[in-house]
TORMAR-221414 format. One line per field, with one value per residue (C-alpha): x, y, z; chain. Coordinates in pm, whole numbers, plus 32768, in hexadecimal, padded with zeros to 4 digits. Layout:
// residues N
east: c(X, ...) $
north: c(Y, ...) $
up: c(Z, ...) $
ch: c(A, ...) $
// end
This chain:
// residues 357
east: c(7CE6, 7C0E, 7D36, 7E07, 7CF6, 7CF9, 7E73, 7E66, 7D5F, 7E22, 7F63, 7EAF, 7E34, 7F94, 8014, 7F14, 7F76, 80E9, 8134, 808B, 8144, 8291, 826F, 822A, 835D, 849C, 85DD, 86B9, 8775, 86E1, 8617, 863F, 853E, 8520, 83BD, 833E, 81C5, 80C1, 80D4, 80CD, 811D, 7FD2, 7EF3, 7E2B, 7E96, 7FF5, 7FB8, 7EA2, 7F14, 8078, 811E, 806B, 8058, 8193, 8292, 822C, 815D, 825D, 8365, 827C, 8204, 8365, 83EA, 84D2, 8557, 84B2, 84FB, 844F, 84D6, 839C, 837A, 828F, 82DB, 8330, 840B, 84E6, 84B1, 841A, 82D2, 8208, 82C3, 8413, 83AA, 8364, 84B0, 8551, 8493, 84F5, 8662, 865B, 86B2, 8573, 84BA, 8352, 8292, 8133, 80B1, 7F6A, 7F41, 7F2F, 8094, 811F, 8010, 80F7, 81C8, 80A0, 7F5E, 7E9C, 7EAA, 7DB7, 7CA9, 7C86, 7C01, 7B51, 7A7C, 7911, 794E, 795F, 7867, 78B8, 79F6, 7989, 7977, 7AB4, 7B6E, 7AE3, 7B48, 7CA5, 7CEA, 7C62, 7D53, 7E89, 7EEC, 7EEE, 7F8D, 80A5, 80FC, 8146, 81E5, 82CE, 8374, 83D9, 844E, 831D, 8201, 80BA, 807F, 7F4A, 7E5A, 7DAF, 7CE4, 7CEF, 7BA9, 7A9E, 7ACF, 79AC, 7955, 79A1, 7922, 7921, 77D1, 7685, 7668, 7549, 7573, 7664, 75A1, 7621, 7786, 7733, 77FB, 78D7, 7A53, 7ABE, 7C1D, 7C4C, 7D5C, 7D75, 7CF6, 7BCB, 7B4F, 7B70, 7A9D, 7990, 798A, 796B, 784C, 779B, 77C7, 78DC, 7A2D, 7B4F, 7C85, 7DD8, 7E86, 7F8A, 7EE4, 7FAA, 7F14, 7DA7, 7D60, 7DCB, 7D10, 7BD0, 7C07, 7C34, 7B18, 7BEC, 7B65, 79FB, 7A2A, 7B29, 7B07, 7BC3, 7BA7, 7ABC, 7BDF, 7CD5, 7BE8, 7BCF, 7D44, 7DB3, 7C94, 7BD6, 7AB3, 7B26, 7B02, 79D5, 786D, 77CF, 7826, 7785, 778C, 77C1, 7914, 7963, 7AB4, 7BA5, 7D0C, 7D51, 7EB9, 7F9F, 80BF, 81D8, 8308, 8451, 841B, 857E, 858C, 8432, 8482, 85C5, 851C, 851A, 83C8, 8360, 83AC, 82F6, 81CC, 81B9, 81CC, 80BB, 7FD6, 802C, 7FE3, 7E93, 7E47, 7EC4, 7DDD, 7CB0, 7CF6, 7D40, 7C08, 7B28, 7BDE, 7BB9, 7A40, 7A20, 7AFD, 7A3B, 78FB, 79AB, 7A3B, 78E6, 7853, 796D, 794E, 77D7, 780A, 7775, 7839, 77AB, 781C, 796A, 7A7B, 7BB6, 7BB9, 7B9C, 7A3C, 79C2, 78E6, 78E1, 7888, 7838, 780C, 76B4, 7696, 75D4, 759D, 756C, 74A6, 7390, 746B, 7580, 74E2, 74AE, 75DA, 7702, 76CC, 7693, 77CD, 789B, 7817, 7825, 7955, 7A28, 7A58, 7A8D, 7B7B, 7C54, 7C55, 7CBE, 7DE4, 7E3A, 7E14, 7D85, 7E2E, 7D72, 7C2A, 7C6B, 7CC6, 7B9D, 7AAA, 7B30, 7B7D, 7AC1, 7980, 78E1, 790F, 78B9, 779D, 781D, 7865, 795E, 78ED, 79F4, 7987) $
north: c(5E35, 5DAE, 5DA9, 5CEE, 5BE5, 5BBC, 5B9A, 5A99, 59C4, 59CA, 5969, 5845, 57D8, 57EA, 5722, 560E, 55E8, 5605, 549A, 5411, 5502, 54C3, 534D, 5384, 5461, 5395, 53F8, 54E2, 562A, 5753, 5848, 59B4, 5AA4, 5C1E, 5CA2, 5E09, 5E1E, 5F2A, 60A6, 60BD, 5FCC, 5FFF, 5F84, 5E4A, 5DC1, 5DBC, 5D6F, 5C6E, 5BC3, 5C05, 5BDA, 5A9D, 59EE, 5A5B, 5AB2, 59C5, 58C5, 5866, 5833, 5751, 568F, 564F, 55ED, 571A, 56DA, 5813, 595E, 5A9E, 5BF4, 5CC7, 5E43, 5F55, 6065, 6179, 608D, 606A, 61D4, 6175, 61A8, 60C4, 60FF, 60E5, 5F9F, 5F03, 5F77, 5EC3, 5D88, 5DA7, 5DD0, 5CAC, 5D80, 5CFE, 5BC1, 5C25, 5D6D, 5DF8, 5F23, 5F8E, 5F10, 6076, 60AE, 5FD4, 6025, 6123, 5FFE, 5F0D, 5FD1, 5E8B, 5E8A, 5FAF, 5ECD, 5E14, 5F3F, 602E, 612B, 60BE, 5F63, 5E9C, 5F14, 5E00, 5D53, 5BFA, 5C69, 5D38, 5BFD, 5B31, 5C3B, 5C65, 5AF2, 5AC7, 5BD3, 5B43, 5A44, 5B4B, 5C4D, 5B60, 5B2B, 5CA0, 5CBE, 5B99, 5C65, 5D4F, 5C33, 5C43, 5B54, 5B81, 5A69, 5AF5, 5C1D, 5CE0, 5E21, 5F46, 5FDF, 6035, 6185, 6277, 63E9, 64C7, 662B, 6775, 67CF, 671B, 65EE, 64FA, 644B, 6425, 6531, 662A, 65F7, 66CA, 680E, 67AA, 67A3, 6641, 65C3, 6481, 6379, 630D, 632F, 6245, 62FE, 643D, 63A9, 6347, 649D, 6546, 645F, 64C1, 6631, 6676, 6718, 6623, 66B3, 6606, 6656, 65A8, 64EB, 65AC, 66F5, 6688, 66DA, 6845, 6868, 67E9, 68C9, 69FE, 69A5, 6987, 6824, 67C5, 664C, 6538, 63D7, 62FC, 61C8, 61D0, 6165, 6259, 637E, 6316, 62E4, 6431, 64F2, 655D, 6540, 668D, 6748, 669A, 6675, 6571, 6411, 6355, 61EE, 6134, 60A0, 60F0, 6040, 5F98, 6010, 5EA9, 5E4C, 5D21, 5C61, 5C63, 5B7F, 5B8F, 5A98, 5A13, 59D0, 5932, 5846, 57D2, 5773, 5608, 558A, 551E, 5677, 5721, 563C, 5698, 5808, 57E8, 574A, 585D, 5970, 58CD, 58EA, 5A51, 5AAC, 5A0F, 5ACC, 5C17, 5C1B, 5BCE, 5CD0, 5DDB, 5DB0, 5DA6, 5ED8, 5F9B, 5F7A, 5FAD, 60F8, 6166, 6119, 61D4, 6300, 630B, 6301, 61A9, 6151, 5FF4, 5F8D, 6046, 5F46, 5F95, 6103, 624F, 6296, 63E8, 643D, 65B8, 6608, 64C6, 64D4, 64D5, 6387, 635F, 621F, 627B, 6144, 6200, 628D, 618B, 6092, 6196, 627D, 6197, 6086, 618F, 6249, 610A, 609B, 61F1, 6292, 61C5, 6086, 6132, 6229, 6113, 6054, 6194, 61C0, 6051, 5FD7, 5EB8, 5DA9, 5E26, 5E21, 5CB6, 5C4F, 5D0B, 5C64, 5B07, 5B0D, 5C28, 5C74, 5B25, 5B8D, 5CFF, 5CEB, 5E20, 5DF0, 5ECA, 5F43, 5FF1, 614A) $
up: c(904A, 8F2D, 8E3F, 8F41, 8F5A, 8DDE, 8DE0, 8EF8, 8E49, 8D02, 8DB6, 8E55, 8D00, 8C76, 8D9D, 8D70, 8C04, 8C42, 8C98, 8B62, 8A7F, 8B2B, 8AFA, 8988, 8956, 8936, 89E1, 891A, 891C, 89D1, 88FE, 8968, 88D8, 88E8, 88C1, 88C5, 88E3, 8932, 8941, 8AC0, 8BDD, 8C93, 8B76, 8BCE, 8A7B, 8B10, 8C7E, 8C4F, 8B0F, 8A9C, 8BEF, 8C61, 8B10, 8A58, 8B62, 8C78, 8BBB, 8AB4, 8BC0, 8C84, 8B56, 8AD9, 8C2F, 8C20, 8AC2, 8A31, 8ADB, 8A69, 8AC6, 8AAD, 8AA7, 8A30, 8932, 8A2E, 8AF8, 89C3, 8956, 8806, 874E, 866C, 8524, 85D5, 867A, 8528, 84A1, 85C6, 8567, 83FA, 8455, 8548, 8679, 871D, 86C7, 871A, 8728, 8714, 8656, 85B0, 844E, 83D1, 844A, 8335, 8238, 8196, 811C, 8101, 80B9, 80BA, 8237, 8252, 81C4, 830E, 83CD, 82E1, 839B, 83AD, 831E, 8463, 8568, 865F, 86D2, 865C, 84F1, 8515, 857C, 845B, 8362, 83F4, 83F7, 8297, 821F, 82C8, 81B9, 80A6, 818C, 81EA, 807D, 806F, 81C7, 818D, 807C, 8198, 8278, 835F, 83A7, 8468, 8563, 8616, 8608, 871C, 8755, 8840, 88B9, 87BA, 870F, 8734, 8732, 885F, 8836, 88F1, 8853, 8881, 879A, 87AC, 865F, 853F, 8487, 858A, 850F, 83DC, 83DE, 8506, 84FD, 8556, 859B, 84D7, 8504, 839A, 8233, 824D, 8382, 82BA, 81A4, 82A0, 8346, 81F2, 8196, 82D8, 8282, 837A, 8342, 8378, 841F, 8428, 856F, 8645, 8761, 8867, 87EB, 87F1, 8960, 8936, 87EC, 888E, 89BB, 88E0, 87F4, 86BB, 86B0, 86F3, 870D, 8709, 8685, 877C, 8857, 897E, 8A5A, 89BE, 89F6, 8B61, 8B92, 8AFB, 8B9D, 8A68, 8B58, 8BEE, 8AA6, 8A09, 8A7A, 8994, 8925, 8803, 887D, 8738, 86E2, 8578, 8569, 8659, 8628, 85C1, 8609, 85E5, 867A, 857C, 857A, 84C3, 83A7, 838D, 8503, 8504, 83E6, 848D, 85D5, 8642, 85BB, 8718, 87A3, 8685, 86B7, 8828, 87D1, 86CB, 87D0, 88C5, 87CA, 8784, 88F8, 88F9, 87D7, 8884, 89C5, 891A, 8841, 8969, 8A3A, 892D, 8922, 8A9D, 8AD2, 89CB, 8A92, 8BDD, 8B66, 8AE8, 8C3E, 8CEE, 8C05, 8C47, 8DC1, 8E01, 8F3A, 8F65, 8E09, 8DFD, 8E4A, 8D83, 8D1B, 8DD4, 8E51, 8DD3, 8EFA, 8F13, 8DAA, 8CF2, 8B7C, 8AE0, 8A2D, 88ED, 882B, 86BD, 8664, 85B4, 849E, 84AD, 83BD, 82B0, 82D2, 830D, 8206, 80FB, 8166, 815C, 8009, 7F63, 8007, 80F5, 802D, 7ED9, 7F7F, 8008, 7EBD, 7E0B, 7EFA, 7EFF, 7D9A, 7CD1, 7DA2, 7ED4, 7E17, 7DBC, 7F1F, 7FAD, 7EBF, 7EFE, 8073, 811D, 805E, 80C1, 822F, 8220, 8127, 8072, 7F02, 7E4E, 7CFB, 7C2A, 7BBB) $
ch: c(A, A, A, A, A, A, A, A, A, A, A, A, A, A, A, A, A, A, A, A, A, A, A, A, A, A, A, A, A, A, A, A, A, A, A, A, A, A, A, A, A, A, A, A, A, A, A, A, A, A, A, A, A, A, A, A, A, A, A, A, A, A, A, A, A, A, A, A, A, A, A, A, A, A, A, A, A, A, A, A, A, A, A, A, A, A, A, A, A, A, A, A, A, A, A, A, A, A, A, A, A, A, A, A, A, A, A, A, A, A, A, A, A, A, A, A, A, A, A, A, A, A, A, A, A, A, A, A, A, A, A, A, A, A, A, A, A, A, A, A, A, A, A, A, A, A, A, A, A, A, A, A, A, A, A, A, A, A, A, A, A, A, A, A, A, A, A, A, A, A, A, A, A, A, A, A, A, A, A, A, A, A, A, A, A, A, A, A, A, A, A, A, A, A, A, A, A, A, A, A, A, A, A, A, A, A, A, A, A, A, A, A, A, A, A, A, A, A, A, A, A, A, A, A, A, A, A, A, A, A, A, A, A, A, A, A, A, A, A, A, A, A, A, A, A, A, A, A, A, A, A, A, A, A, A, A, A, A, A, A, A, A, A, A, A, A, A, A, A, A, A, A, A, A, A, A, A, A, A, A, A, A, A, A, A, A, A, A, A, A, A, A, A, A, A, A, A, A, A, A, A, A, A, A, A, A, A, A, A, A, A, A, A, A, A, A, A, A, A, A, A, A, A, A, A, A, A, A, A, A, A, A, A, A, A, A, A, A, A, A, A, A, A, A, A, A, A, A, A, A, A, A, A, A, A, A, A) $
// end
């Protein structure tokens, strides 16, 4: 019910803006767009933002001139890497995927969401947006362009053993979603384990994993709450993602149409970043069994997770890990160009300075 109210309010907002946008968009040929966004169709990022603003909003704002055929990954039977290949080839015009998905081709993208670097969504957004100009220079070589960034829920530790602080991660086997998370876990004394996401539930259930680093909402949705007991409530990164467009198609758009879409993607980014922060806390509340505060996710009422806030050791442990391990590890994988971009664009925001060793 709460999600439906969010969708309704966003649709009303789009409707109120529609007339003004339509008047600004001159008559012209119809623009048909295929977009594939989000890993599942029930995500609020899809139902509360993509549907009302991209699918319905662009049609309203353009007085019907722009029509977006919108779908999620499973509805088109594709995954993140495949989605981007469809964008590159021009089979679809717009898609979303985490930045790490294309970091194999463009390692610079990992710099937006290094584990431990952005402890809140506001800074994560600043870092991501500061990286976009340099990232697009690399992506455009592949025929892709980022037009907006957004997060999922904050990534934190979920463990089947008692953990009250980051110091308790020492010696535990932790499933990590990427190299920088592995560097952070190592720095905290843990043992990073690379494992497909679909295998994590069983590994936690059997005890071959002690913890998983994942989003507060993801843990709720895939029922990690059934096989873990403790949650360290501190986002360490945000699974920062982006809306990608086919560059050739984008550049050929009528300037008025492209201008309308740029304004719309700015609205989308604003809504998605706020939603990511709100959903992070909502999932934490649901995982901890706080019924009065649980609005969007599944309430864990029978056996709520024990919540710990590792504030006491956060200030000492995480900055040291980032400076000594995470940031140098990424630069080593990424190269001198990444060190230059980091120093010029990101260091003034994060406060971490990279010193070559």
